[in-house]
Every structure is written in structure tokens, then in C-alpha cells.
N, C-alpha and C positions, 0 to 999 in steps of 0.2 A: 494558256493551260489553266484549267480549273482544278481546285482541290478535290480529292476524293473524299467521301464521307469519313474515312478512317484518318486521313491526314488532318482534316478540319477538326474532328472530334478529339483526337489524341494529342495533336500538336498545337494548332493555332486557334482553338476556341477558348475564350475566357483566359487569356494570358495575363498573369499578374505583373510579372517583371521580365523585361527583355534587356539583356546585357549585351552591348555592342563591343566586341573585342574579347577573344578567348585566351588571353595571356594570363600572367601571374595574378594581376589584380582582378580581372574578370572572373576567373575560376574561383578565386578565394571569396569574392563577393557572392557568387552563386552558392557556394557551399555554406557560407555563413547565413545567407538568407533562408535557405531550406532547413538548416539546423534550428534556426530561431522560429520559423513558421513552416512546418513540414507540409501544410496543405496548399501552400502557394505553388502556382505553376510558373516555373522559372525557365527561360530560354536563354542560351548563350549563342550568339551568332559571331562566327569568325570568318573573315573573308579569305584567309589562306586555306589551302588544303590541310596543312597542319597549323602553323602560326606564322604570322608576319611580324615585322617590327623587331623587337629585341628579346622577347621572352624565351625563345628557343634558339637565339643567335648570340647570346652573351657568352662571356668567358667563364662563368660559373664561379665568380669570386664571392665569398661570404665575408665582405669587408664593410667597415663602417667609418673609416676616416684615418688617413695618414697624416703625420705631423705637418707636412708642407701644405696639404689641403686645408687643414684646420687653420693654419696661419693665414692662408689666402682668404678663407671665409671670414675671418675676424676683421679683415680690412673693409668689408662691405656690410657686415652684420654684427650686432652686439653679442657678447659672450653668452648670454642666456639663450638667444635664438640658435646659435651654433651648436651648443651642447644639448639643446632640446632635440635638434635633428639627429645628433649622434645617438641619443637615447632612443629615438624612434627607430633608427636603423638597427640598433642592438636588440630592442624588443621585437622588431619585425623578424630578425633572424631566429630568435628564440621561438617565436610563434610558428615560423615555417618548420623548424626542426621538430617542434612538438606535434604539429599536424601531420607531417610526412614521416618523420623518423629518419635518423641519420643513415641507417643501413639502406633504406629504400632509395635514397638519392646519393649514396656513396659519399657522404660528408666526411671530410678529413680535416682535423684541426691542426694543420701543419704550420700555421702561423702566416702572418702577412709581413712583408718587408718593403721598405722604401730605400731605394738606392740613390747615391749622390756621386757626381763626378766634379762637383764644385765645392771648394772649401767654404765659400761665403754662404751658399744655400744650406749647407749642412750645419754651419755654426748657428744660424737662426733657428733651425729645427732642434738642434741639441739643447740650446738655451731654453726652449719652450717645453722640453720633455717633463721636467719636474712639475710644472703647473698643469700640464695636460694630464699627467698621471693622477694628480690630486682631484681634478674635475671628473675624470673618467672612472675612478675607483668606485664611486657610488653607483655607477652604471654596470660595470663588468664584474665587480666584486674582487678585482685584482689590485693589489697595491702597486704593482709595476707593470702596467699594460704595455708601455713603450720603453725600450732600452736599446742602447747602442750595441750592435753585434758585428763590429768590423771583422772579427776573426772568422766569421762565416763566409766572407767574400771569397777567400781562397778555397774554403771547403766546398763551396758550390761551383767553383771553376770559372768565376767571372774574370773579366779583364777590363781595366780602364775605369773601374769604379773605386772611389776613395773611401767611402763610408757607407754604412747601412744601419738603419733603425728597424728593429723588429717590433711587431705588434703580436703579442702572444695569444690574443683572443680571437684572431681571425682565422679563416679556413677556406676551403674550396669544396665544390660539389659537382655532381653530374647533372647538368641542366636538362638533358633529355629525360633522364629517369625522374627528375623532379616534376617535370610537366606531365609525363605519363601517369605519375601517381596522383597528381591533382585532377587530371581528366577522369581517372578511375574513381576517385573519391566523389567528384561531382556527379558522375553517373550513378554511383551507389546511393547518393542523396536524392536521386530522382530528377536531377537537372537535365533538361533537354539540350543536347549539344548539336549544333548545326555548323558544319564547316563548308568552305568553298562558296559562300554566299556573301555578296557585298551589299551593304546598306547604301542606297543612293541618296535618300532624303527622308525626312520625317516631318509630320505635321501634328502639332498638339491640338486636340479637340476637347470639347467639354467633358466627354466621358472616357477619354484615353488618348493615346498617341498612335497615329497611323504610321506604320513603318513601310517604306517603299524599298524593296530589295531587288537585286538582279534576278531573283527567282519568282517570288510571289510577294504580295502585299498582305499585311495583317495588322490587327489592332492589339495594343497592349495597354494595361492600366498605367504602368510606369516604364521609363526607359533610363538605363544607366550607361553612359559612355565611358568605357575604359580603353580608349583608343590611343592614348599616349601621343606618340609623335605624329599620328595621322589625325589628331583631333580637329585641327583647323579646317580640314576638308568638309566637316559636317557642322562644327560649332564655330562660327566666325568670330564670336565675341570672347572665346577662350584662347589666350595666347600660349601656344606651346611650339617651340622651335625645334624642327627635326635636326638631328646631328648624327651623321653616319659614322660608324666605327668599323674599320676594316680589320680582318683577322686572318691569320694563317695557322696551320698546325702541321707539324712535321710527321714523318713516319717514325717508328721507334728508333731511338738513338742508343747504341751500345755504350755503356759506361756513363750515362747521363747522371750528373751529380746534384743538380738543383732539385729541391723539393720545397714546395710552398707557393704562395701567391705574391708576386712582386710588382711594385710600382716604380716608375722612374719619370723624372721631369714633370712634377706636379700631377702625375697620373695620366699624362698624355700618352704614355707607353705603359703597357702592362703585360705580364707573361706569367705562366705557371707550368708545372708539369701535369700532364695527363698520362699517368703511368710513366712510360719511358719516352713519351712524346713531349715536345714543347709547343704550347699554344701561346701565340704572340700576337698582340693587337695594338692598335693606336695609330699615331701619326696624324691625327686630325688637325693638329696645329700647323702642319705643313701646308694646308690648303683649307682654311676655315670656310671660305666662300664655296668652294667646290663640294665640301662635305656637309654643307647645310642643305640636305636633300633627302627625299624619301626613296630614291632609286637604289635598289639592292644590287649594287655593282661593286667591283674593285677597280683600282687604278694602278697603272705601272709605277707612277711617282711614289705612292705610299708603300706599295708592296715591295718595291726595290729598296726603299729606306728601311723597312722592317727586316728584310733579308740581310742587308749590310750590317745593321746593329746586331742581329742574331749571330752572324758569323764572327764579328770582331769583338763583341763585348759579352755576349751571353753564353755562347758555347764555342769559344775559340779553340781551335785544334780538332774539333769534331767535323766530320763530314755529315751532311744531312740531305734529305729530300723533302720538299714540301708535298704533303699528301693532299691538302685541301685548302682552298681560300674562300672566304665569304665576307659578308658585311651584315651588320644589324643597324637598326635605326633607333636612337635614343630620343627621348622627349625632354627638352631643357627649357628653363626660363631664362630671361636675360640676365638677371642678377640674383634671382631667388631660387634656391634649390629645394624649397619645400613643395610637396605635392599640392595640387588643387583638388580639394574634395568639397564639393558644394552642390546645392540644388539651384538650378538655373530657373526653375519655375516649380509649380506644384507637382508636375509629373515628369519633368526632365532633369536629370542629374548627371554629374560627371565625377570621375576620380582619375586624374591624369597628371602628367608632368612628374615623372619619377626621377629625373635628374641623373640618369645613368646608374641609379642604385635600386633597380627593380627587384633584384634578388633579396636585398636587405629589407626594403620597406614594402614590397608588393603585398605580402600577406596581411600586414597590419592595415595598409591602405584599403585593401579589399574588404576587410572586416569592418572598418570604420564606415566605408561607403554603404555597405549593406545595412548597418544600423541606422544611418542617416535616411536611407530610402524607406525603410520599414516604419520609421516615425511618421511618414506621410500617409500611410495606409489608414 
């Protein structure tokens, strides 16, 4: 099939920047690029009808680091690196909220909580709180970001948890409305959005990059990959490991008492309220090998484990029905949680490996990637 004159002239002629991946990073990069240089022709190509990966499949946590996560990070990275990443997440959340607005994405600052059913694990986190508060105060502006709130365990209706640490600066949001707003803002900036088209390959030439897609081929001056977990399919030298996260959400539960975003077992389990529903995800640690995949499926093993924990520990005494189950694919590094934002050549660039923190850092990563690419023009 050949282009019509109108397709060629309006869409695929003299393309300045093509962004592969229409998620949080890709949309933010496109918006930032057009804001900086409104004359640029910017295209975003997304292989999903809406979005693949994690941008529209996450839990909607506006979080930046629980105590046990920070303790674990400090075992493999120095203190400066760990808290630089915390600051990046915090600033990324502020950038997202500033761009979209809390009302548009239903942001709620209900707090983040880490739950413990082990005295030893809790003791280590409790001892670290004072030091973490001192380090984080310059980031959040709060003197006491973290504090022990065991009294709320009963208030929220949990069973089997011994201790809880609250992060007063975390919150939650509506992922669907966040993405819808980003798409609308990108369109308002004049970004050309193309969904349902897969990039098969690319070839860098002297005057641009030839993009081979499942629909048509075209040339662009620069290409930016924001493909996260799917990056290795096109960029063999950029190591990003896919990690599937399975999720379920209940129908509305009468008398639901929990409010906020919760982590348990070093973040391998996470849940929150969505109105009167419970959204519950995790269990990847039950089958690391099986969950290192880009297949958007759910498994009985993990889904049953989620339901068991939901019934026994999170909403004991309540009857519930699961309304929906799904999975999303995160992009991780082996030991490094920092995103990869770099130019691979004069015309090919990437901003990938969000480490399961796309909501927190995606806006900032997209903006940094746009600035990096524009410096090459």
C-alpha cells in the first residue's frame, strides 16, 4: 500500500523526531520537545491499540521509596546514589502533578504505608527511620516523612501484620485519567500520535533513520526509543530485563476501611483502595523465572496467592468478588534502578529502564530525554 499525498504531506514528510513507545516517558518527551521547539514535526508510535507494557497497567502508586526498599538499595549502592534516585522520583512526581494537575488524574495524598509481619525486618527499618527522615527532609520538605503508625493496623482492618511505617508524602492516582490527559496535551501541542503500529526494525543512514513498521516505512531525522521492558527487541546493546507484575481488583466492598497505598515484603506485594475497591498486585517473587517475560497473562499460582493474602490478611471477614485480573510489564536492570537516558549514536537515542517506578520518574525522564535529543539538532 502506498501513501496518499495527504498522508505523506501531513504525517510522514520531513519528520524531525519519532518516538517509539507511547507511554508515560514517550508522551512526556513528545510534549517537552514540542514545547521547546514548536516547529518540529514529532511522531509518537505505539504498538498497542492503547498502551502496552506498564504505563496503563500499573497500580497508580505515587511513591518514591519505602524504608525496607531503601535499606535494600543501600546494600548495593552508596548513600549518595540511593538518595539521588529518591530525589529524582520526588521531583518526577511534582513534575507530573504540575503538568497534569491533581484533579485531572484524581491524585489523592492518602499516604504510603509499609507493613511488617516480622519483628526482625521491622526492627531494621525502625532503626533507620531517623536517618532516612534527615536525608529526605531536604527533598520533601517534611521533618518527619517516615513514622511508625502501628495504631492504624486495626483501624484499616488488617490481620496478621505486627507493625506499619507511614510515609506521609506519598499518594495515589487514576492511571487511566493520567494517560488520557497526557495524550490530550500531546495532541494539543501538535504531536502526531499513531497507535496499533509496531516498529519492526530501523536503519540509521547519513541523513536520517529509516523506520520499518508493520504498516508503512518512513524516514525521520532522529528516533527516541521509550520502549522500556520491550527495548531489547529492537536495541540489542541496551540491557533491560522484563518483569511481569500481576494484578487483580475487586468489586466494591461494603465497609472497606483501608485508605492509602500499601507495600509488604520489600514491595513484592502492594495494594491500595480504588474508591471502595481493593487493587492488589505482586507475587513476582513466587516465580522469578516465569515472571521474567513480556507475555501479558496471569497465572493461577500467583493469582491464588494474592487472593489468599487478600482474604486472610488484608480484608479478613469481608466477602469479595474479583472484578478483573491483568498484568503489566516493568523494565528492570540487574542491580541498577537508575533509568538509562543516553544517545546511542548521533541520531538514535533511548530513555528506558524505569525500574517499576514509571509513575514517579516517567515525566522527568521524558523531559530529560527530549532535552538530550534536541541538543543533537
